[in-house]
C-alpha positions, 0 to 999 in steps of 0.5 A: 137210264137212271135220271137222278135219285137212286138206291142201289141197295136193299130196303129202297124206300123211294122210287126212282124219279121221286118228285123234286118238290116233295120236300121244302128245305130252308135255311134256319138261323139260330133264332139268337141275336148275332154278335159279330166279331169284326176287324182287320186281319190278324187281330185275333178274331178266330182266337176270340171265337174259340176262347169265348165258346171254349171250343177249337172251332175256327182255324188260328194261324199267323198267316193273314186271311186264314178265315174266309167264311162266316163261322158261328157258334152259340155263346152262353151269357149266363151269370151264376144262378141264371137260366140259360141265355145265348147269343150267336157269336160270328167270326168273320174274315179280316177287313181289308185283306187282299186274298192270295187266291183272288177271293177278296170280293167273296170274303167281303161279301161274307163280312157284309152278311155278318154285319148286316145280321148283327145286333151287336158288333165286337170291334177287335183291334191289336193293343200292341199295334195301337190304332192303325190306318186300317183300324180307322178305316174299319171304324168309319165303316162301323159308324155308318151301321147304326148298331151298338159296337164294343171296342175290344183291345186284344193281346193285352197280356202284360200289365204295361199294355193296359196303360197304352191303349189310350190312343184307341179312344180316337176310334170313337167307340169309347173305352176299350175292353182289354183282353187276351184271347190267347190267355183267356184274360179279361173275357169276363169283362167282355161278356159283361159288356155283351150282356149289358147290350144284348141281355134282354134280347138273348134267348134260350139255348137253341134246339138241338138239331135232329141230325148232323150231316157232314159233307166230305170229299176231295177238292172241287167236288162241289161241297160248298155249292151243295150247302148253298143250294140247300141253304138258299143263300151264299152261306159259304164261299164257292169258287173254282179255286182249290182249297177255298173252304178252310174251316168246317162250317155248321149250317142249320137247315130245316126239312119238313119242320125238322132242324138239321145241321149240314157241316161243310168241310175243307176239300181233302188232299193227299197228306204229303201234298199239304202246303202249310199249317193251314191246309194241315188244320183244314184236313184235321177239321174235316176228319174231325167232322166225320167223327162228330157227325151222325151221318156222312155224305161222301161226295164224289165228282161224277165227271172224274174217276174215283181217286186215292183221296176218296178211298182214304176218306171212305176208310176213315168213315168205315173205321169210325162206323159212321152211317154213310151215303155216296153223294155223286155230284155233277151227275148232269155231266155224266148221265149221258155217258153213264148208267146208274146201275153201272155206276153203282157197280163201279162204286162197289168195286172201288169201295168194297168196305162200303158196299152197303151204302146207298147212293144219291145221283145229284147235281148241286148246280141244277138242284137235282135230288138235294132234299131227297139226299137229306131224307136219305141221310135221315133214314140212315140216321134212324137205322143206326139208332134202331134196337132189335129185340134179343129174341128177334136177333137170335131167331135171325142168327139161328136161320143163318147158322142153318145156312152155314156155320163157322168152320171147326178148326183143328185144336178147337172145340166145335164152334157154337154161338150160345146167344147174341144181344144188341148192347148199343146203337149208333152204331148198332153193336151186337155181342156174340157169346160163343164157346171158342172165339178162334172159330169165328174168323174174319171171313165168317164174320163178314158172312154173318154180317151180310146175312144179318143185313138181309134179315134185320133193319140194318141194311144200309148202316155199319154194324159192329160185331163183338165176339166174347168167349164164355168162361168154362165152369 
């Protein structure tokens, strides 16, 4: 019986029963002053985050209460000719929202975390609606915080609206900065106001993390619990309600003095079952997280069979040539009735295209094998960036050809691999120069790749093979 961390593939670097205390994982802040965007629902907080950072980070939708977790990104405050100065911009859920999934308390907790960590609060209101009773309630709450507040009137996209924001003075934070996050109007004035209050506290651009690890899987597999267990705090909302996580959220952690980014993603469900635009964008961001990650952890629920959604995600990962590990969560619920070796064979049958991927049997609720999973991902990250010398590569290919060469098909020349060379990394990409590409069919390519895994340092990562035909003289 295997009691935890487990490799089913070759090049196993860690023994079974690896000590849980060998690594210390802790959450990192960006070491930047925090500017938190706060306000009631539907005033445009997520639009403002996307506008200022120039990226589609947060989901924007007319439905109130879309944002639940804290979503953050570094924001450059540089003026022309200045060196880099940055703050951490944080988007929050709407204050006063009654969440449809009874997550109001969780959302409020995340807002409280953001306000508590903030060096500056951007109090966002809707200029078209003026100062509403809920805006006044938010204002009273912010006045108790003893932090600088910038009042920002959003949706000022017509000249006559700028003259109608006078009543916003009653909120007690002075002259509002008028902007339109949707049309990127007035943002220079807002950045200038942020610079005036945080310019001295702004820092250099954060150190680029060593690795981005995206944790993907179907709903309720335990992704957010895994992230929080590593972060050591409730960084993202955890609930038994399916679809709790909507945005993809980057969380920085440190392992053995090295910074990593964990990407928590929304639980994926079948495309035909998507209920609304919010679920569509959640799914889209989860798939985009696979593309921008260096390594992907495909989380499986050990207590239930592999689903079609799991297989679809595996197909997307394989198509993107991303290093991947199977993160089998809730192993504490299955280890009494399942054996690690048997489960590994089961995964090989379910995911034949990822037969090379290593496996971590873990429990996010018990904290079993969590830091080791990060170390495993780091090893895959390193493998995917290795470059094999051309001489070593061609020696390996010579050995493989002695075992079995490509079939000589009728109407083709006797097949030959003239030579091969690795042309790039992440993924390792190897170009074969051959005399006739027609002889190197899918079956032989698969044989060639499996044999190369045994001889080269690519045992647990995807490898891209390209065959090019040398022109005849």
